[in-house]
C-alpha positions in Angstrom: 0.0 0.0 0.0 2.8 2.4 0.9 4.5 1.6 -2.4 1.2 2.3 -4.3 0.8 5.7 -2.4 4.4 6.6 -3.3 3.7 5.7 -7.0 0.5 7.9 -6.9 2.5 10.7 -5.4 5.2 10.4 -8.1 2.5 10.4 -10.8 1.0 13.6 -9.3 4.3 15.3 -9.3 4.9 14.2 -12.9 1.5 15.5 -14.0 2.2 18.9 -12.3 5.6 19.1 -13.9 4.0 18.4 -17.3 1.5 21.1 -16.7 4.3 23.5 -15.9 6.1 22.5 -19.1 3.0 23.2 -21.2 2.4 26.5 -19.4 6.0 27.6 -20.0 5.7 26.8 -23.7 2.6 29.0 -23.9 4.5 31.8 -22.1 7.5 31.5 -24.4 5.5 31.3 -27.6 3.4 34.4 -26.6 6.5 36.4 -25.5 8.3 35.7 -28.7 5.3 36.7 -30.8 5.0 39.9 -28.7 8.7 40.6 -29.0 9.4 39.7 -32.7 6.0 40.1 -34.4 3.5 42.6 -32.9 3.3 44.2 -29.5 -0.1 44.2 -27.7 -0.7 45.3 -24.1 -3.8 43.0 -23.9 -1.8 40.0 -25.0 1.0 40.9 -22.6 -1.6 40.8 -19.8 -2.2 37.1 -20.7 1.4 36.5 -19.7 0.6 37.6 -16.2 -2.3 35.2 -16.0 -0.2 32.3 -17.3 2.5 33.2 -14.8 -0.1 33.2 -12.0 -1.3 29.8 -13.1 2.3 28.5 -13.1 2.8 29.9 -9.6 -0.3 28.2 -8.3 0.8 24.8 -9.8 4.4 25.2 -8.6 3.5 25.8 -5.0 2.6 22.1 -4.6 5.6 20.8 -6.6 8.1 21.1 -3.8 11.0 22.4 -6.0 12.2 25.5 -4.2 14.4 26.7 -7.1 11.5 26.3 -9.6 9.1 28.1 -7.2 11.6 31.0 -6.7 12.0 31.5 -10.5 8.3 31.4 -11.2 7.7 34.0 -8.4 10.3 36.2 -10.0 8.7 35.7 -13.4 5.2 36.6 -12.1 6.5 39.6 -10.3 8.5 40.9 -13.3 5.6 40.5 -15.7 3.4 42.3 -13.3 5.8 45.2 -12.9 6.3 45.5 -16.7 2.5 45.5 -17.1 2.1 48.3 -14.5 4.7 50.4 -16.3 2.5 50.2 -19.5 3.9 50.1 -23.1 6.6 48.0 -24.6 9.1 47.1 -21.8 12.5 48.7 -21.8 15.5 46.7 -23.3 16.8 45.7 -19.8 13.3 44.5 -18.8 13.0 42.5 -22.0 16.4 40.8 -21.5 15.4 40.0 -17.9 12.1 38.4 -19.0 13.9 36.4 -21.7 16.5 35.2 -19.1 13.8 34.1 -16.6 12.0 32.1 -19.3 15.3 30.4 -20.4 16.2 29.7 -16.8 12.8 28.0 -16.2 13.4 25.9 -19.4 16.7 24.7 -17.9 15.2 23.9 -14.5 12.2 22.0 -16.0 14.5 20.1 -18.5 17.1 19.1 -16.0 15.1 18.8 -12.8 14.7 15.6 -10.7 12.4 14.2 -13.3 13.7 16.2 -16.2 14.6 13.1 -18.2 10.9 12.2 -18.5 10.2 15.3 -20.5 11.2 16.6 -23.9 13.4 19.6 -24.3 11.5 22.9 -24.3 9.4 23.0 -27.3 10.1 26.7 -28.1 13.6 27.0 -29.6 15.8 29.5 -27.8 17.2 32.3 -29.8 20.7 30.9 -29.7 21.8 27.3 -29.4 25.0 27.1 -27.4 28.1 25.1 -28.1 27.9 23.8 -31.7 30.4 21.0 -32.1 33.2 21.4 -34.7 35.0 18.2 -35.9 38.6 18.9 -37.0 39.9 16.1 -39.2 43.6 16.5 -39.7 46.7 14.2 -39.8 48.8 16.8 -37.9 48.7 16.1 -34.1 50.4 19.4 -33.4 48.1 21.7 -35.3 47.4 25.1 -33.9 43.9 25.3 -35.3 42.5 23.6 -32.3 44.0 26.2 -30.0 42.7 29.0 -32.1 39.2 27.5 -31.9 39.3 27.3 -28.1 36.5 29.8 -27.9 33.4 29.7 -25.6 30.9 29.2 -28.5 32.5 26.0 -29.9 33.3 22.5 -28.8 36.2 21.2 -30.9 36.9 17.5 -31.4 40.1 16.6 -33.3 40.3 13.2 -35.2 43.6 12.1 -36.7 42.3 8.8 -38.4 40.1 8.7 -41.5 38.4 5.5 -40.4 37.6 6.9 -37.0 36.4 10.1 -38.7 34.0 8.2 -41.0 32.6 6.2 -38.1 32.0 9.3 -36.0 30.4 11.4 -38.7 28.0 8.5 -39.5 26.9 8.3 -35.9 26.7 11.9 -34.9 26.6 14.8 -37.4 28.4 17.8 -35.9 27.8 21.5 -36.4 30.6 21.9 -38.9 33.6 20.0 -40.3 37.1 21.4 -40.8 39.0 19.0 -43.1 42.7 18.9 -43.8 43.0 16.9 -47.0 46.8 16.3 -46.7 46.6 12.8 -45.2 49.1 10.1 -46.1 46.3 8.3 -48.0 46.2 11.2 -50.4 43.6 14.0 -51.0 41.6 11.9 -53.4 40.9 9.3 -50.7 39.8 12.0 -48.2 37.5 13.7 -50.7 36.0 10.4 -51.7 35.2 9.7 -48.1 33.4 13.0 -47.8 31.6 12.6 -51.1 30.2 9.2 -49.9 29.1 10.7 -46.6 27.4 13.5 -48.4 25.7 11.1 -50.9 24.3 9.0 -48.0 23.0 12.2 -46.2 25.3 11.6 -43.2 27.1 14.9 -43.6 24.8 17.8 -44.5 26.7 20.4 -42.5 29.2 23.2 -43.5 32.5 21.8 -44.7 35.7 23.9 -44.6 38.7 22.4 -46.5 42.4 23.1 -45.8 45.1 22.1 -48.3 48.7 22.7 -49.3 47.5 23.3 -52.8 45.9 26.5 -54.0 45.4 25.8 -57.7 42.0 25.9 -59.4 41.8 22.1 -59.9 42.1 21.5 -56.2 39.5 24.1 -55.4 37.1 22.6 -57.9 37.5 19.2 -56.4 36.6 20.6 -53.0 33.5 22.4 -54.3 32.3 19.1 -56.0 32.2 17.4 -52.6 30.3 20.3 -51.0 33.0 22.5 -49.5 31.6 25.8 -48.3 35.1 27.4 -47.9 38.7 26.7 -49.0 41.9 27.7 -47.3 45.4 27.2 -48.5 48.2 26.6 -46.0 49.5 28.3 -44.0 45.9 29.0 -42.8 44.9 32.5 -41.6 43.2 31.3 -38.5 41.4 34.6 -37.9 39.9 34.4 -41.4 38.9 30.7 -40.8 37.2 31.6 -37.5 35.3 34.5 -39.2 34.0 32.3 -42.0 33.1 29.5 -39.6 31.0 32.0 -37.6 29.1 33.0 -40.7 28.4 29.4 -41.8 27.2 28.5 -38.3 24.7 31.3 -38.0 21.7 29.3 -39.3 22.4 26.7 -36.5 23.0 29.2 -33.8 20.2 31.6 -34.4 16.5 30.6 -34.2 14.2 32.1 -36.9 17.3 32.6 -38.9 15.5 34.3 -41.8 12.9 36.9 -41.0 11.2 38.6 -43.9 8.8 41.5 -43.8 6.3 41.6 -46.8 4.7 45.0 -47.6 1.7 44.5 -49.8 -1.8 45.9 -49.4 -3.4 42.9 -51.2 -3.8 40.2 -48.5 -4.2 37.3 -50.9 -0.9 38.1 -52.7 0.9 38.8 -49.5 -0.1 35.6 -47.8 0.7 33.5 -50.9 4.3 34.8 -50.7 4.4 34.4 -46.9 3.2 30.8 -47.2 5.8 29.9 -49.8 8.6 31.4 -47.7 7.3 29.7 -44.6 7.5 26.3 -46.4 11.2 27.0 -46.9 11.9 27.7 -43.2 11.6 31.5 -43.5 9.6 33.4 -40.8 7.5 36.0 -42.6 5.4 39.0 -41.4 2.8 40.6 -43.6 2.2 44.3 -43.5 -1.2 45.2 -45.1 -1.1 48.9 -44.0 2.1 50.3 -45.6 2.2 53.5 -43.4 2.9 51.3 -40.3 6.0 49.7 -41.9 8.6 51.6 -39.8 6.9 50.6 -36.6 6.8 46.9 -37.8 10.5 47.0 -38.8 11.4 48.3 -35.3 9.5 45.5 -33.6 10.1 42.5 -36.0 13.8 43.3 -36.8 13.6 41.6 -40.3 16.6 40.4 -42.3 15.0 41.5 -45.6 12.1 43.5 -47.0 9.8 42.5 -49.9 7.9 45.6 -51.1 5.3 45.4 -53.8 5.6 48.7 -55.7 2.0 48.5 -56.9 0.2 49.6 -53.7 -2.7 52.0 -53.4 -2.4 53.9 -50.1 1.0 55.4 -51.0 3.4 55.3 -54.0 5.5 52.2 -53.6 8.7 53.8 -54.9 8.3 56.7 -52.4 7.6 54.2 -49.5 10.8 52.3 -50.4 12.8 55.5 -50.4 11.4 56.5 -47.0 12.4 53.1 -45.6 15.9 53.3 -47.1 16.5 56.7 -45.5 15.6 55.4 -42.1 18.6 54.9 -39.8 17.5 51.3 -38.7 17.4 50.2 -42.4 21.0 51.2 -43.5 22.1 47.7 -44.2 18.6 46.1 -44.8 18.4 44.4 -48.2 15.2 45.1 -50.1 13.5 43.2 -52.9 11.1 45.3 -55.0 8.3 43.7 -57.0 6.6 45.3 -60.0 4.8 44.4 -63.2 6.7 44.0 -66.5 5.0 47.0 -68.0 6.4 49.3 -65.2 9.9 47.8 -65.2 11.4 50.4 -67.6 9.9 53.3 -65.6 11.3 52.1 -62.3 14.7 51.3 -63.8 15.0 54.9 -65.1 13.6 56.8 -62.1 14.1 54.7 -58.9 17.4 55.4 -57.1 17.6 52.9 -54.2 21.1 51.6 -53.5 21.2 47.9 -52.5 17.7 47.1 -53.8 16.8 44.3 -56.3 14.0 44.9 -58.8 12.1 41.7 -59.8 9.1 41.2 -62.2 5.9 39.6 -60.9 4.3 37.2 -61.0 7.5 35.2 -60.1 7.9 31.5 -59.6 8.0 30.8 -55.8 11.2 28.8 -56.0 12.9 31.8 -57.7 11.7 34.2 -55.0 12.8 31.9 -52.2 16.3 31.5 -53.8 16.7 35.3 -54.2 15.6 35.9 -50.6 18.0 33.3 -49.1 20.9 34.5 -51.2 20.3 38.2 -50.3 19.9 37.4 -46.6 22.9 35.1 -46.5 25.1 37.8 -48.0 23.7 40.5 -45.8 24.3 38.3 -42.7 27.8 37.7 -43.8 28.5 41.4 -44.1 26.9 42.0 -40.7 29.0 39.3 -39.0 32.2 40.8 -40.5 31.3 44.3 -39.5 30.3 43.1 -36.1 33.7 41.4 -35.7 35.4 44.6 -36.7 33.3 46.8 -34.4 33.3 44.6 -31.4 36.9 43.4 -31.1 40.3 45.0 -30.5 42.7 44.4 -33.4 45.9 44.2 -31.2 44.8 41.9 -28.4 42.0 40.0 -30.2 39.8 40.5 -27.2 36.5 42.3 -27.0 36.8 46.1 -27.2 35.5 48.4 -24.4 32.0 48.9 -26.0 31.4 45.2 -26.5 32.6 44.4 -23.0 30.2 46.9 -21.4 27.4 45.5 -23.5 28.1 41.9 -22.3 28.5 43.1 -18.7 25.1 44.9 -18.8 23.4 41.8 -20.2 25.1 39.6 -17.6 23.9 42.1 -14.9 20.3 41.7 -16.1 20.5 37.9 -15.5 22.3 38.2 -12.1 20.6 35.9 -9.7 19.4 33.5 -12.4 22.4 31.9 -14.0 25.1 33.6 -11.9 25.1 34.1 -8.1 27.8 36.8 -8.4 29.5 38.9 -11.0 33.1 40.2 -10.7 35.1 42.7 -12.8 38.9 42.6 -12.7 40.9 45.4 -14.3 44.4 44.3 -15.1 46.8 47.2 -15.7 50.1 46.8 -17.5 51.9 49.4 -15.3 55.1 49.8 -17.3 53.6 49.7 -20.8 54.0 53.4 -21.4 57.7 53.4 -20.5 58.1 50.4 -22.9 56.4 52.4 -25.6 58.6 55.5 -25.0 61.8 53.4 -25.0 61.1 50.8 -27.7 58.3 52.3 -29.8 54.7 51.7 -30.6 55.2 48.4 -32.5 57.0 46.8 -29.6 54.3 48.0 -27.2 51.6 46.5 -29.4 53.5 43.2 -29.6 53.7 43.2 -25.7 49.9 43.7 -25.6 49.3 40.8 -28.0 51.6 38.4 -26.0 50.0 39.5 -22.7 46.5 38.9 -24.1 47.6 35.4 -25.2 48.9 34.6 -21.7 45.7 36.0 -20.1 43.6 33.9 -22.5 45.3 30.7 -21.2 44.3 31.5 -17.6 40.6 32.3 -18.1 37.8 29.8 -18.2 35.2 29.7 -21.0 32.6 31.8 -19.2 35.2 34.5 -18.2 35.2 37.2 -20.9 38.1 39.5 -21.4 38.5 42.8 -23.2 41.0 45.5 -23.9 39.4 48.2 -21.8 42.0 50.9 -22.2 45.4 51.5 -23.7 47.2 49.5 -21.1 44.2 47.9 -19.3 42.5 44.5 -19.7 39.1 43.9 -18.2 37.8 40.5 -17.2 34.2 39.5 -16.3 34.1 36.6 -13.9 30.8 35.0 -12.8 30.2 32.8 -9.7 33.6 33.5 -8.0 34.0 35.5 -4.8 36.3 35.6 -1.8 39.5 33.6 -1.8 38.9 31.7 -5.2 38.6 35.1 -6.9 41.7 36.3 -5.2 43.5 33.1 -6.3 42.4 33.9 -9.9 43.8 37.4 -9.6 47.1 36.0 -8.4 47.3 33.6 -11.3 46.7 36.4 -13.8 49.4 38.5 -12.2 51.9 35.7 -12.0 51.2 34.5 -15.6 51.5 37.9 -17.1 54.6 38.9 -15.0 56.7 35.7 -15.0 59.1 35.2 -17.9 60.3 37.6 -20.6 58.3 39.0 -23.5 60.5 38.5 -26.5 60.2 41.1 -29.3 62.9 40.7 -31.9 66.2 40.9 -30.1 64.7 42.4 -27.0 63.6 40.6 -23.9 61.2 42.7 -21.7 59.4 42.3 -18.4 55.9 43.5 -17.6 54.6 44.7 -14.2 51.0 44.1 -13.4 48.4 45.4 -10.9 44.8 44.1 -10.5 41.7 45.8 -9.1 38.6 43.8 -8.4 34.9 44.5 -7.6 32.0 42.1 -7.1 28.2 42.3 -7.3 25.9 39.8 -5.8 22.5 41.4 -6.7 21.1 44.0 -9.1 20.8 46.9 -6.7 23.5 48.8 -8.5 24.3 49.0 -12.2 27.2 47.6 -14.2 28.9 50.9 -14.6 29.2 51.3 -10.8 30.8 47.9 -10.7 33.5 49.0 -13.2 34.0 52.3 -11.3 34.6 50.3 -8.1 37.1 48.1 -9.9 38.8 51.2 -11.2 39.0 52.6 -7.6 40.5 49.2 -6.5 43.2 49.6 -9.2 44.2 52.9 -7.8 44.5 51.3 -4.3 46.4 48.3 -5.8 49.2 50.7 -6.8 49.8 51.4 -3.1 49.6 47.6 -2.2 53.4 47.2 -2.6 53.6 43.5 -2.1 50.7 41.8 -4.0 49.6 44.8 -6.1 46.1 43.2 -6.0 43.2 45.0 -4.3 39.6 44.1 -3.9 37.1 46.9 -3.3 36.5 47.0 0.4 32.7 47.0 0.3 32.3 44.5 -2.5 33.6 41.1 -1.6 30.9 40.9 1.1 28.2 43.0 -0.5 24.8 42.5 1.2 21.5 44.1 0.6 21.5 45.5 4.1 24.2 48.0 3.1 21.8 49.5 0.5 19.0 49.5 3.0 21.4 51.2 5.4 22.2 53.9 2.8 18.5 54.5 2.3 17.9 54.7 6.0 20.7 57.2 6.4 19.2 59.5 3.7 15.8 59.2 5.4 17.4 60.2 8.8 19.2 63.1 7.1 15.9 64.4 5.5 14.1 64.0 8.9 16.9 66.0 10.5 16.5 68.7 7.8 12.8 68.8 8.4 13.1 68.9 12.2 15.5 71.8 12.0 13.7 73.5 9.1 16.7 73.7 6.8 14.4 73.8 3.8 12.9 76.6 1.8 10.9 77.4 -1.4 12.0 78.8 -4.7 9.7 80.0 -7.5 10.0 79.8 -11.3 7.6 81.7 -13.6 5.2 80.1 -16.0 4.6 82.7 -18.7 2.1 83.1 -21.5 3.6 84.0 -25.0 0.2 85.2 -26.2 -0.4 88.3 -24.1 -2.0 86.7 -21.0 -0.5 88.6 -18.0 -1.7 86.2 -15.3 1.1 85.5 -12.8 1.9 81.8 -12.5 4.8 80.3 -10.7 5.9 76.7 -10.0 6.9 76.1 -6.4 10.1 74.1 -5.9 11.5 72.7 -2.7 15.2 73.1 -1.7 17.0 71.5 1.2 20.5 71.8 2.8 22.4 69.5 5.2 24.2 70.3 8.4 27.2 71.7 6.5 24.8 74.1 4.7 25.4 72.3 1.4 22.4 72.0 -0.8 21.1 68.5 -1.5 19.9 67.4 -5.0 16.1 67.3 -4.6 15.8 64.3 -7.0 17.9 62.1 -4.7 15.5 62.9 -1.8 12.3 62.5 -3.7 13.4 59.2 -5.1 13.6 57.8 -1.5 10.6 59.6 0.2 8.1 59.3 -2.7 6.3 56.4 -0.9 7.4 57.2 2.7 5.5 59.0 5.4 8.3 61.6 5.4 7.3 62.5 1.8 3.8 63.3 3.0 5.3 65.6 5.6 7.4 67.4 3.0 4.4 67.8 0.7 2.3 69.3 3.5 5.1 71.6 4.4 5.3 72.9 0.9 1.5 73.3 0.6 1.3 75.1 3.9 4.1 77.6 3.1 2.7 78.1 -0.4 -0.6 79.1 1.2 1.2 81.5 3.5 2.9 83.1 0.4 -0.5 83.5 -1.2 -1.9 85.1 2.0 0.9 87.6 2.1 0.7 88.4 -1.6 -2.8 89.7 -2.2 -2.3 90.3 -5.9 -3.7 87.6 -8.2 -1.2 84.8 -8.5 -1.4 81.0 -9.2 1.1 78.6 -7.7 1.8 75.1 -9.2 2.8 72.5 -6.5 4.2 69.1 -7.3 2.7 66.1 -5.4 4.5 62.9 -4.4 2.7 59.5 -4.8 2.4 59.1 -1.0 0.2 62.2 -0.9 -2.3 60.7 -3.4 -3.0 58.0 -0.8 -3.8 60.6 1.9 -7.6 60.5 2.5 -7.4 63.4 5.0 -5.7 65.8 2.6 -8.8 67.6 1.4 -10.1 68.2 4.9 -6.7 69.5 6.1 -6.4 71.7 3.0 -9.8 73.2 3.4 -9.0 74.2 6.9 -5.7 75.8 5.9 -7.3 77.7 3.0 -10.1 79.0 5.2 -7.7 80.0 7.9 -5.5 82.0 5.5 -8.5 83.3 3.5 -6.9 82.1 0.3 -9.0 81.1 -2.8 -8.5 77.4 -3.7 -8.3 78.2 -7.4 -5.0 79.9 -6.8 -3.4 76.5 -6.3 -2.7 74.0 -9.0 -1.5 70.5 -8.0 0.9 68.7 -10.4 1.1 64.9 -10.7 3.5 63.1 -13.1 1.7 61.1 -15.9 3.5 57.9 -15.0 2.5 58.2 -11.3 -1.1 58.9 -12.4 -1.1 55.8 -14.6 0.2 53.5 -11.8 -2.2 54.9 -9.2 -5.5 55.5 -10.9 -7.6 54.6 -7.9 -5.7 57.0 -5.7 -5.8 59.6 -8.4 -9.6 59.6 -8.6 -9.9 60.0 -4.8 -7.3 62.8 -4.8 -9.0 64.6 -7.7 -12.4 64.3 -6.1 -11.1 66.1 -3.0 -9.2 69.0 -4.7 -11.8 69.6 -7.4 -14.5 69.9 -4.8 -12.4 72.6 -3.1 -11.8 74.4 -6.4 -8.1 73.7 -6.9 -6.6 73.2 -10.3 -4.9 70.1 -11.6 -1.9 69.7 -14.0 -0.7 66.5 -15.5 3.1 66.7 -15.5 5.7 65.0 -17.9 2.9 64.3 -20.4 3.2 62.4 -23.6 5.2 59.3 -22.9 2.5 57.0 -21.6 0.8 54.2 -23.6 -2.4 56.2 -23.9 -1.7 59.8 -22.7 -4.8 61.4 -24.3 -7.0 58.6 -22.9 -5.7 59.2 -19.5 -6.3 63.0 -19.8 -9.9 62.4 -20.8 -10.4 60.3 -17.7 -8.7 62.7 -15.3 -9.8 66.0 -16.8 -6.7 68.1 -16.2 -6.7 71.9 -16.4 -3.1 72.1 -17.5 -0.7 69.7 -19.2 3.1 70.1 -18.9 4.7 68.3 -21.8 7.5 65.8 -21.3 10.9 67.2 -22.2 11.3 64.5 -24.9 8.7 66.2 -27.0 10.5 69.6 -27.2 14.2 68.5 -27.1 15.8 69.3 -30.5 12.4 70.8 -31.7 14.0 73.5 -33.9 15.7 71.0 -36.2 13.1 68.2 -36.1 10.2 68.7 -38.5 8.5 65.5 -37.6 8.5 66.4 -33.9 7.1 69.8 -34.8 4.2 68.2 -36.6 3.6 65.7 -33.7 3.6 68.6 -31.2 1.2 70.7 -33.2 -1.3 67.8 -33.4 -0.9 67.2 -29.7 -1.5 70.8 -28.8 -4.6 70.9 -30.9 -5.9 67.7 -29.3 -5.2 69.2 -25.8 -7.0 72.4 -26.7 -10.0 70.4 -27.8 -10.0 68.6 -24.4 -9.9 72.0 -22.6 -6.3 71.7 -21.2 -3.8 74.5 -21.5 -0.3 73.4 -22.7 2.8 74.2 -20.7 6.3 73.7 -22.3 9.1 73.5 -19.8 12.8 73.6 -20.3 12.9 76.6 -22.7 16.5 77.7 -22.7 17.0 79.7 -25.9 15.2 82.1 -28.1 15.3 79.9 -31.2 12.5 77.7 -29.9 10.1 80.6 -29.2 8.7 81.3 -32.7 8.3 77.6 -33.3 6.3 77.1 -30.1 4.2 80.2 -30.9 3.4 78.9 -34.4 2.4 75.5 -33.1 -0.2 77.0 -30.8 1.6 76.7 -27.4 0.5 79.2 -24.8 2.5 78.8 -21.6 6.3 78.3 -21.3 8.8 77.8 -18.5 12.5 77.6 -18.3 15.9 79.2 -17.7 15.4 81.4 -20.8 12.7 83.3 -18.7 14.2 83.1 -15.3 16.0 80.6 -12.9 14.2 79.6 -9.7 14.5 82.3 -7.1 13.2 82.8 -3.6 11.5 86.0 -4.6 8.7 86.1 -7.2 10.2 89.0 -9.2 9.3 88.2 -12.8 7.7 91.2 -14.7 4.7 89.6 -16.3 3.1 92.9 -17.4 6.0 94.0 -19.5 7.1 90.6 -20.9 7.2 90.8 -24.7 7.9 87.9 -27.1 
């Protein structure tokens, strides 16, 4: 009976795990469609429901790691949904990493072998296997291919190579044809394997011969590349990377079809899909730039015979867009229009084809264009991402990889360390021996460093004499041991350059992160500070940032607590005051309006940046005290200044939750005999979106009193005008994004004009902040803007001294 109960329990666990696998497949499929095909907030909300279902199922599974990941997934989806709109790049990477981590746990868990691999293919397949068939047991090709993306197997015997390739096709084969048996025997072996379909993978041939006959023989057996000896290993590595792209990247070909006739478009899409291409059809041509941004296609197919807009003009608009610089385009037209387009269409890099076209011809053209384009991109990427002297990543690429690793910190890596390795005497070597000698030293030092590092430890040339190393899952003494190995390996022994023998002196600075409370740039900055300290560490010349090797979240909490205590001390001793900045009409309206701004100073009488304070107190009771202090002192200013004046006061999120605010405000206004309409409360659009329920309660109270309402930082939300309709603001202050660079951006001017007209129709006055020069003024006037604010008018002062009556624009 006990055995039967145990079996039932095991079956239940298996069923729950199978449900989780199915749910995760739905999550992954939906996320990839949202990310690559078309974004939809409503569909994204389905992710939250699926994550909640997974969480409910996982709570009875008993796997703590699985439960923790699903909780993170559910929380992250919820926070992205609350932020509204397409998630930021870091949030998208985090969500993708969570899904991939769940795939790994479900595939390799206690009962992982009972289930298939995740049904949704990951974007990149790790570790393709390369088989190197060569008679030379001392070949250097293997060492050159010792790179994290590849697993290299060397086979020195032809019989063993044939057996292995029949049993297990690799990702690619590098074949040295110069065996004792002769090149003919080697090529015959490959030809037989190809004929029997055992070897349908990229084949790279190396040979001592370079004549045309040898090259033709290689092509006849299916060689994708040919290298004559001595082989340029960097070139071989680059070609190999290009050939392996179809295996390493899921949805390798993505094609966007622009055609306003659905039947034609879907016929082309269906043909391409049968050939393994992922198509997306755009029926509304004017949305094509938005779809290019979301879908990231490898190629465009544009039918020039569309009705909504001239196809040739649309193609030129696309070609001029920055994201489409290297995007290949295939244009389709009727035979009768071919001469016209050939004479008048100037579109570099485009191909013009006559329709109707045989599907096989179109598929061939698509694949050839995409393959060539991908090849160019890979080569450009290699040039732009690597350092030519050391062969390592360059600084830009390293920071990108570090940021991506930071986004997955806590999932695949428990910690992330950055080591900065400084070649202290390189400058003196360059001064004494020249630039060429110094570059040779850097190349040899990089080769030594590469031998020390593991596959998951990425290195870069971070500066002229600085290497950077990213090390996951290593802290404390093991990390210190790695730093010592790097120092000893780079310092021990001479660097031979021609007839010279030189020594290099090294120092190492380290910093470690164990969570995502700080960003990747701060980690590099701490490692740089540690490098400075390492110069003073005379013996080891290795220094770990003091607060990093044992980083704990409590330290961040302590920092927040210290700031709260500092603000409380400022509040208690009234080291705070108000300043005022005018909001002025450019259309002759002489009403006096000022925005009220809070300023604080510490015990040393140094002014504190307000943003750092509000970022901590925005949801703390201390924030409520600050808001009330500002309101109370603003009312006192209005009481003393009897002339008509309107004050704009910013409100923190904590104040929106205060149900006693309206009663308290009524009492203060009556006591000071100040009209409520002389106060306008400002709330940021993002805050209003996140706290709609609190907003309606807050607005009900202040509108009943007669106070005004302004929606601040307007225009970046998912539905800004819809939010305005629901809240009914008297004023709208536009987000700085909408006016930055306005004078030289025609498209932004048109967008702003439409927005101002829409706001006017909804009864909201438009305020443009951040006006700092006179060039923007005539543009704002012509677009219908009424109110402006910024340093061009006046900086914030304690006195309200702006002359509204004599202001002339």
